[in-house]
C-alpha positions in Angstrom: -40.0 2.3 -0.2 -41.1 -0.4 -2.7 -38.3 -1.2 -5.1 -40.2 -4.0 -6.9 -42.5 -3.4 -10.1 -45.9 -5.0 -10.1 -44.9 -8.2 -12.0 -44.4 -12.0 -10.7 -41.6 -11.8 -7.9 -39.0 -14.0 -9.5 -35.4 -13.5 -8.4 -34.6 -12.1 -11.9 -37.3 -9.5 -11.6 -36.3 -8.7 -8.2 -32.7 -8.2 -9.1 -33.3 -6.1 -12.4 -35.5 -3.9 -10.3 -32.9 -3.3 -7.5 -30.0 -2.7 -9.9 -32.2 -0.3 -12.2 -33.3 1.5 -9.1 -29.6 1.9 -7.9 -28.6 3.0 -11.2 -30.9 5.6 -11.4 -29.8 7.0 -8.1 -26.2 6.9 -9.0 -26.8 8.6 -12.4 -29.9 10.7 -12.3 -29.3 12.3 -15.5 -29.2 9.2 -17.6 -32.7 8.6 -19.5 -35.2 5.9 -19.3 -34.4 5.1 -22.8 -30.7 4.4 -22.3 -31.4 2.4 -19.0 -33.8 0.2 -20.8 -30.9 -0.5 -23.5 -28.3 -1.1 -20.5 -30.5 -3.6 -18.8 -32.1 -5.0 -21.9 -35.6 -4.5 -20.6 -38.5 -2.4 -21.7 -38.8 1.4 -21.2 -42.2 0.7 -19.6 -40.5 -1.6 -16.8 -38.1 0.9 -15.9 -40.6 3.6 -15.8 -42.8 1.8 -13.5 -39.9 1.0 -11.2 -38.9 4.7 -11.0 -42.5 5.9 -10.4 -43.2 3.3 -7.8 -40.2 4.6 -5.9 -41.5 8.2 -6.2 -38.9 9.2 -8.6 -40.1 11.4 -11.6 -38.1 12.0 -14.8 -37.6 15.8 -15.5 -34.9 17.8 -17.2 -33.8 20.9 -15.9 -34.1 23.8 -18.6 -32.4 27.2 -18.2 -34.7 29.8 -19.7 -32.7 32.8 -19.1 -30.2 34.5 -16.7 -31.5 36.3 -13.9 -30.3 39.9 -13.8 -30.0 42.5 -11.0 -33.4 44.2 -11.5 -35.5 41.1 -11.9 -36.8 41.2 -8.5 -38.0 44.8 -8.7 -39.8 43.8 -11.9 -41.5 40.7 -10.4 -42.8 43.1 -7.5 -43.9 45.7 -9.8 -45.8 43.0 -11.9 -47.4 41.7 -8.8 -48.5 45.1 -7.9 -50.0 45.8 -11.1 -52.0 42.7 -11.2 -53.4 43.4 -7.6 -54.6 46.7 -8.8 -56.6 45.1 -11.6 
């Protein structure tokens, strides 16, 4: 696992990279913008750290609640598509 960003390896960059990565693990719901403000570094730098460690930002979005007959409708839809 690569924690460092592709910049000159100075002690401060290493420390910032590690702290940022640890914070993203502790609080996965925090935004990149908020993390950049906390650590006083650019959003791009934080994005690079997160992506190099194979973390990808996303937000879970509930579209609708599943109901009892949803499975039946899905199966019926698949059958109709197969018949076409």
